[in-house]
N, C-alpha and C positions, 0 to 999 in steps of 0.2 A: 506701492511696491509690486513687482511682477510676481505672478503666482508660481509656486512650486509645481514643477511638471509631475503629471501622473503618467504612470506606465502600466500597461497590461501585464499581468503575471500569467504567462503560458496560456493554457486553455481554461483557467479557473473563471474568467469573467471578472475577477478582481483587479481594480486599478490601484496600484500602490504609489505613494508619493516617492520620487526619485531618491530622496533621503528618507531612510528609515530610522526610527528611534531605538537604538540598542539600550535595553533597560537593565542590562547587568550592573551598571554603576549604582542604580537604585537599591541594590543588594549590599551596598557598602563595600563593594569588591575593590574599589580604588580609594577608599577613605569614606568617613562618615557623611552621610547626607541627611539632613533633618527632614521630617515629613512635610514641613511647610515649602522648604526649598524643592523638594520632589514635586509637590503638587504645582508650584509655580512653573517649574520646569516643563512639566507635561502640558499645563494650560498654554504656555508660550508656544510649544511645538505644535499644538492643535490650531492655535490662532494663526500661525504662519504657514499652515497648510500640510504639516506632516500628519499622515492618516494611519501610519504603519508602525506598531510596537511590537518588539520582540523580546521575549523573556525565557526563562527555564527555571523549573524547580532547583536546578543545580546552582544558579546565581545567588550567592549569598545564602546558600542552604535554605531555600524557600523565601527568603525575605524580599528578593526582587519581585516575585509574583505578587506577594502580599502588598508591597508599597505601590505597584502599578495598579493593582485593584483599587486601593484607597485613592489614588490620584484620579483615575477614570470616574470614580464615583463622585468625588469632590468636585470635579469639573462639570459633571452632570450632562455631558453631550449625548445626543441620541445613539444608540447602539449601531445603527447602520451608517454612522458617519466615521467610525474608526475600524481598523483591522488589527486583530490581535493574533500573534503567533507565539505558541509555547512549545515545549519539547517534553519527551519522555525518555526513559531508559538510563539517563545519567543523574545521579543524586549525590548529595553530600556524603552519603554512606558507600558510594560506589555504583557499579553499573548493573542493571537488571532489565533486559529486554523481553522478559517472559510475557506472554499474553495477559496472565493474571496481574502482574505488576503495572503494565501500561494501562490496563483497564481501570485500575484502581487510581492510577496516577492522575488521570484526566479529571476524575471527580474531586481529587484533592486540589488540583490546579484551578478548576472552575470555582471552588469554594473560596480560595485565596484571591483569585481575580474578581470575585463578585459577579460573574458572568454566567449565562445559561448555556453558552457555546463558545469555542474559540474558532476563529477563521481557518487557522492552520495548526495542525499538531505534527511536530517533527521528531523522528528518532534522533537522539542527541549523540553526536560523535561515534558514529556506527563502527569505526575502525577498531573500537575497543570491545565490540560485542562479537558474536559468532554470526558472520554475514549470511549464512544458510538459515540461521534462526530468524534474522531480520526478514528474509524472503518468505519463509515458510510459516512463521508463527506470529511475528510482530506486525507486519504489514496487513495480514488478514484481520488481526484483532483490531487494527485501526480502522479497517473498512467496516467492521461491525459498528464501531463508534460512529462513523460517518453515517451509517443507516439510522442510528438511533438519534442523530441530530446534535450530538455533543461536540462534533467537529465537522467543518465544511470540506477541508482539503488535507491531504497527507504529505508530509515531507521527510527528507532525510538529510542530515548534516554530517560534515567531517572534513579533515584536513587533507588526507591524501587523495587525489583526484580519482585513483583507480577503484576506490570502493563504490563510487557512484555507478560506474558502468557495470560492476560485478552485480549490484543489486537490480538495476534497470534492465539489464539483459535476461534476468531470470523471473521477472514479474510481467503480467500482461500490461500492455500499454493503457494507461489511464489509472493504474494502481497508485502510482505515486505521481503527485501533482506538481511538487516543488523540490528543488535542491537549494540547500544554503552552503556555499563554499565561503571559506574565509582565508585571508592572506595570499590569495591567488590571483587578485586583480588589483594591483597597485603599481606604482612607477617601477619598483624593483622586482616584481614578479606578476607576469601576465599568463601563467599557465592555464588559467581558466578559459582563456580566449580560444584555445584550440578545441576545447570541449563544447563550445557553444552550438555548433552545427548538430552534433550528437544529441544534445539535450532537446534541441528543437524537433529533431526526428522522432523523439520519444514523447513528444507533446508535454514536456516538462518546463515549468517556468524557473528562472534562475535569480537568486538573491545572493549578493556578494557582501561580506563583511570584513572588518578590519582593513579599511582603505589606508590606514596609517601603519600597517604591519605590526600591530600591537606595540606601538610606540616607537619603532625604528624611524618613522618618517615625521618626526616632531623635533622642535628645537631642544626640548628637554631630554630627548633621548629615551631608549627603552628602559623598563624596570630591570632590576638586578637579576631577576630569575629568566630574563628572555633567552630562549635556546638558540638564537642566531649565532653564526660563527663570528669570531673576532673580525674577520676579514668583512663580512657583511655589515657588521656594526660600524666599523671604522669608515666604510664606504659611505653609509647613510649619514653619519655624523658629518662627513665632508660635504655631502650634497646639502644637508641643513644649513651648514655654515655658509656655503656659496649662496644659497637663496637669501640668507639674512643680509649678507654683504650687498646683494642686488636690490634689497628692499622688499623681498618677497617672503611670505611664510611658507615653508615646506609642507605643512599640514593642509593649508588651503589649496596649494597647487596639486597635492596628492589626491585630495578628495575630488577636486575638479577632473583630474585625470580618470579616476574611477567612474565618475558620473558620465563621462563622455561616451561610453559604449552603451547604446540604447538597447542592446539585446539583453542587458542586465536590468531587471525590473526595478530593483531597489538596492541602494548601497546603505548597508547599516552601519551607524556610527554610535558608539556609547556616549551617553549624554548625561550630565548630572547638575547642569546649572542653566539658567536662563541665558547667560552670556554664550555658552557653548551652542545652544540652539540657534541663537541670533547668528553667531558666526557661520555655522554649518549651513543654514538656510541662505544667509547671504552669499556664500561661496557658490551655492547651486544656482541661485538667481542670476549672479554675475556671469556664470558660464553660459546660461541661456540668452543672456541680453548682450553681453560685451564680448564673451569669450575668455580663454585662458591665455596666460602669457606663453605663447609658443617658443619663443627664444630661450627663455629661462628654462622651460621644460625640457628642451633639447640639451641644454647644458647639463641639467641634472641627469637626464638619461645617459648621457655620455660618461658621467662620473660613475654611474651604477652599472654601466654595461659589463664590467668584468665579473660582477656577482649576480647578473641577471638570472632570475628563476631559481636562484639557490635557496632550496627550502631547508627544513630541519626536521629532526625525528618527531613523529607524532607522540603525543603523551606527555610533552614538555611543555604544553601551552595552557592557558586558562581560557578555554573557549566556553 
C-alpha cells in the first residue's frame, strides 16, 4: 500500500501526516469507546502512517487526553515517531486563558498524556476569550513553557477567521507557529483558502479540521445540535443522496477535497474505530495514487453552490 503523505508544518520543521488523528471521539464525545478499541484504533493509525494526534482537556472533560495517553503508552512507539498537539484555555468548566491557568494546564495535560512534552500547545477557541489577553498574557505564558521544554510550538484555534489575523497582527512573527481552523475547508466552505497567503506571510503553519463539516457531509447527516441553517442542511443532504446514487460516498469525496490543498499541512478527522482509520487513510492514498472523482465533485459543488461559505454563529459547535 502506498504511504500516507507527510507535509511540512510552516516553519516548525515538523512533518505531519496529511491525515491527522482527531482524538475527541476517544473522550466518548460521540458515544462510548472501550479502552481496547481505542488502543487498537491508535495502533492501526500509527501502522498506516498517521503520526499526528490532536486532543484537548475539553474533549470529554479530560477523558480524551487520558485515553490518548494510555493508547500511546500501550502501543509503545518511540516518542520521536509521533506528534501530539493539545490545547489550553477551554475546559469542561468554561474558559480561562490566564497565564496562571494555562501554565498549570500543561502540567495536567502532560500527566494525562504520560509525556514529558507536547509538540504543539494551542489556545483553544480563542473567540470566547479576550483577544487582547491572548496577545498580551496567554501567548507570552506559552513562550515561557516553550523555553522550559514542556511544549515545542505554539498555536491558536477558532471558528471565525478574523480572530486569527487579530492575534497574528499584534504579536511578533515567530510567536505563533500554527493555526488550527475548522469547518472552513470543505466542499461547502473554502473560506480558509483566502487566508493561506496571509498565514504564509506570518510564517504560520495551517491545520484544518472537520472536513465533513461536523457531520453535514455524511450519509447519516449532522447531529441534532448542528447549528447550520435548514437551507445548508438540506443542500448537504441532497449532495449526499446524489453521491450515493452515483455509487460514491460523500464523506470520502469531502475528505479527498480537503486533502487536495497542499498548503494545508494536515486535515484532522475524528476517529474511534479501526474501520474509520482504514477508510480515511484509504481515501488519502487513493487521492495520491488514482485521484478523486472530479465529475461527481463538480456535480456536488454545483448542488452546494447556493450555500457556499455559509457559516454559523460561533459558540454553537462542539470543537
